[in-house]
C-alpha positions in Angstrom: 107.3 87.8 -10.3 108.0 89.6 -6.7 106.5 92.8 -6.2 109.0 95.8 -5.4 108.7 97.3 -2.0 107.0 100.3 -3.1 104.5 98.5 -5.8 101.1 97.9 -4.2 100.0 94.4 -2.5 96.9 92.5 -3.0 96.5 90.4 0.0 93.4 87.8 -0.4 91.6 86.0 1.9 89.1 82.9 1.5 86.7 82.6 4.2 84.5 79.4 3.6 81.4 77.5 5.8 81.8 76.9 9.3 84.9 79.1 9.7 87.7 77.7 7.4 89.7 80.5 6.0 93.5 80.5 4.0 94.9 83.7 3.4 98.4 84.9 2.7 99.9 83.7 6.0 98.9 80.3 5.8 99.9 79.8 2.4 103.4 81.4 3.1 103.3 78.9 6.4 102.7 75.9 3.5 105.4 77.2 1.5 107.8 77.3 4.5 107.0 74.1 5.9 107.2 72.6 2.2 110.4 74.4 1.9 112.0 73.3 5.1 110.6 70.1 6.2 109.4 71.4 9.4 107.0 73.2 11.5 109.5 74.8 13.9 111.8 75.7 11.0 108.9 77.3 9.1 107.5 79.0 12.1 111.1 80.4 12.9 111.5 81.7 9.4 108.4 83.4 9.9 109.3 84.9 12.9 106.4 82.8 14.4 106.6 80.6 17.6 106.1 77.0 17.3 102.7 76.9 19.1 101.6 79.5 16.6 102.9 77.7 13.7 101.3 74.2 15.2 98.0 76.2 16.0 97.7 77.2 12.3 98.5 73.9 10.7 96.0 72.5 13.0 93.4 74.8 12.2 94.1 73.9 8.5 94.3 70.3 8.6 90.9 70.3 10.6 89.3 72.3 8.0 90.0 70.5 4.8 88.8 66.9 4.0 91.9 65.5 4.7 95.3 66.9 6.6 97.5 69.4 4.3 100.2 68.8 6.6 101.7 65.5 7.4 104.0 65.7 10.5 106.0 63.0 12.5 107.2 63.6 15.8 111.0 64.0 16.7 113.4 61.1 17.9 116.0 58.9 17.3 114.8 59.4 13.4 114.2 63.2 14.1 110.7 64.6 13.0 109.7 66.5 9.9 106.8 67.7 8.4 105.7 67.4 4.4 102.7 68.9 2.6 100.1 66.3 1.6 98.9 65.7 -2.0 96.0 68.1 -0.8 98.3 70.6 0.6 100.7 71.0 -2.5 97.0 71.3 -4.1 95.5 74.0 -2.0 98.8 75.9 -2.2 98.9 76.1 -5.7 95.3 76.7 -6.3 95.5 79.7 -3.8 98.7 80.9 -5.5 97.2 80.7 -8.3 94.3 82.8 -7.8 96.6 85.4 -6.3 98.3 85.8 -9.6 95.2 85.9 -11.3 93.6 88.5 -9.1 96.5 90.8 -9.6 96.6 90.3 -13.4 93.1 91.1 -13.8 92.9 93.8 -11.4 96.0 95.4 -12.5 94.6 98.1 -14.5 92.3 99.1 -11.3 95.1 99.1 -9.1 97.5 101.2 -11.2 94.4 103.9 -11.5 94.1 103.8 -8.0 97.8 104.2 -7.2 97.9 107.2 -9.4 94.9 108.7 -7.2 97.4 108.8 -4.2 98.6 111.7 -2.4 102.3 112.1 -2.3 103.8 110.2 0.5 107.4 111.0 0.6 109.1 111.8 3.4 110.3 115.1 2.0 108.8 118.3 3.5 
């Protein structure tokens, strides 16, 4: 289920020991790499430089016991990138945690939303 523009968003970041972190941006990058087969195409799809995308991939690959993204340099056969088995697992677990958090907190989120002031552009 995709949230509507006016629906509240829940942004979940997980911080682990030694500075390891995964959040919505890294999860979106993993999805984009999976969908495009390319770190550079994934970065472009997210309006991110190749350098930034590669830096995030490098951070994730270093933080986990095995790389989340497998990549091959370009050349005659072309390059590319795919999610490793662990990359697919991390992404699936993160998305499941997001979904469960939204579902478990739906009542509280709705209650907070009812307490918001009128934020319409009308005066």
